[in-house]
N, C-alpha and C positions, 0 to 999 in steps of 0.2 A: 496683149496690150489693151488697156482700157481705152475706149473711144474718147476722143477729145470732144468737149461740149462747146458748141458755138451758139451764142445768143444773137439772133438777127433782129435789129431794131429798125423797122421800116414800115411806113404807114400805107403803102400801096400793096394791095393783096397780090397782084400779078407779079410784082418784083419779088415780094416775099416768097411766093411759091417757087419762083425760078431759083432764088438763092437756096432755099431749102432743098430743092431737087438736086442742084449741083453739089451741095455740101454732103447730103446724105449718100449720093452716088460715090463720093470720095471717102465714105466710111466715117463721117463725122456725125455726132449726135447733135440735133438742132432743136432749139426752142425759139419762140417768136414773141415779139412785142410790137405794138403799133405806135407807141409813144414812150416818152421818158417815164411816165408814171407806171405803165405796165412793165417797163424794163426794171424799175426799182423792185417791184413785187417779184418778178421772175428771178432776179439775182438773190433776193432774200430767201426764196424757196429753193433755188438750186444754182449755186455759184458757177458761172461758166469759165472755161479756159480762155476764151477770147470773145470780144464783142464786135460784131459787124454793125456799124452805126451809120445810118443815113444822115446826111447834113441837114436836109429839110424835113422837119417833123412838125406836126401840129402841137400847139402849146409851146413848151420849151424846145428850142431848136436842138438839132444834134450837136451843134457847136457848143451851145450852152451846157448840154448834158455831158459832153466830153470833159468840160472844165469841172463839172461837179464830180464826175468819176475820179478825177485826179486829186480832188481835195478831200474825198472821203477815204479814211484809212481802210475801210472794208473793201473798197474797190480800186484803190490806187495801183495795186499790183496786177490788175487784169489788163492784158494787151487790148488795144482798140485799133480797128481799121475803119477809117472814115470812107463812106461810099457817097459819091456826089457827082453831079453833072458839071461842077465848077472845074475849069481846066486851066485857069491862069496860075502862074507860079506863085503870086502873092496869096492866092487862096490855099494852095498846097502848104505854103509856109505857115499861114495862119492856122490851118488844121493841125500841123505838127506842134505849133506853139500852144495850142489849146490842150494838147496831151495825147494826140493820136500817135501811134507807132508806125502807121503806114497810111496810105491814101490811094484809093483806086477810083478812077473816073469812068462814068458811064459814057458810051456803052462799053462793056468789057465782055470777054469770053469766059466761059466756065473754067477753062484751063488756067487763065490768068488769075481768076478769083481764087481757085484752089491753091495755085502756086504761091500767091501772096499770103494766104492764111497759113500754109505750111511753113513758109519762110519766117513769118513772125513767131509762130509757135516754136520753131527750132531755135530762134534767137533767145527765146524766153526760157528754154530748158536750162535748169541749173546744172552746173558741172563741178566736179571736185567738191562734193557736198560737205566734206570735213574742213574745208579751207576757211580760215579766219585771218584777215589781214588787218593790221593796226598801224597807224602812223600818227604820233603825237596826240592821241586821244580820239582820233577818228577810226572807228572800227567797222569792218564789213564782215558779216557772217554769211557765207555762201549757203549753208545748210538751211537757215531760217529765212534767207533773203531779206535780212534786216541790216540797217546801218544805224550807228549811234555816234553821237558826238559827246564824249563823256558818258553821262547817264541819260542824256536826252535823245530820243529817237529822231532820225532824219527821214522824212517821208520822200520816197523816190518812186517814179514810175519804172516799169520793167526795163525800158531802154536806158534810162539814166543809171539804174542799178548796174547794168552790164557795162556801161561806159565807165562808171566809177571803179568797178572791179578791174577793168582793163588798165586804167590809170594806176591804181594802187598796186597792181601786180607788175607794173613796168615803170617805176618811178625814174625820174631824171632823164629819160630818153625823149627825144623829140620825134613826134609822129606826124606825118602829113595827113591831110583829110582822107586821101585815097587809102593810105595804110590803115587808118582807123576804120574806114568803111569795111575793108576786108576782114579786119580782126574782130570788130564788134558786130557788124551787120552780117558778115559772111560773104564769101566770094560767090559770084554768079547770081547775086541779088541786086536788082537795079534800084539804087537809091542815089539821089543827087548829092554831090559833095556839100551843097549848102545845108543839107539835112544835119550834118555834123555840127555846124554852127548853131542851129536851132537847139539841139539837145545839149550842147555845151552851155548855152545861156540858161536853159532850164536847170541843169545840174548846178551851175554857179548860184542860181537864185535859191535853190534848196539848201545849199551849204552856207550861204551868206550869213544867216542869223547865228550860225555857230562859229563864224570866223574862218571857215576853211575854203571859201571861194577863191582866195588868193593862191591856193595850191595849184589851181588850174591856170597855167600861164600860157599866154599867146606868144608864140615865137614868130615875129613878123617875117613873112615870106616863106615860112617853113611849115608851120602847123601849131601843135600844142604839146605841152610838157606838163607832167605832174610832179611838183617839187615843193618841199617845205623850206627851200632856200630862196632868197630874193632872186627875182628874175633878172 
């Protein structure tokens, strides 16, 4: 099996060395960048499977760069884990809103780091590559990891893609946040239930210009449902 490639974007050499050591020991291939500009060049040269991104960077902050990664069609599909000393819930939610797939706070152990990287990569692995799902002009192609509304592409991050695929594969059923965490994020992966709401908002925002945001219906007191019928 080919090694997964992780890009570490961190301006402090000591932390960068620690991250590289931990990831290489876990059999990942690692490249490094000190800031957003170096990261752009690194990605252009060798596209990573995942980006480990520090929140505090010189020049453009990690938060700003995460937003840029999600807006660029060349990088929108690359999973991102934010690394930061910020521990407040509002900071974690902001990181997720900016486009991060996960969030790890300093200090952390090598075991936790590797576990979170592997969990995000597992969630991103496509399955059922031949599967194409369509509903009233909204089409999801699992093989190419593309979504289209009619002839227009819909740009989604990896978590939003998995979330939409789950919804389109299970229309009309109401799922609680806990059930969605198990189905989309995977069991035995610690993610707060509020994370579901963050990604639902991002998915709705991406679908809104095409008129499909109304398909994601909030069922008060229960969870969410995907339906083309009035809620």
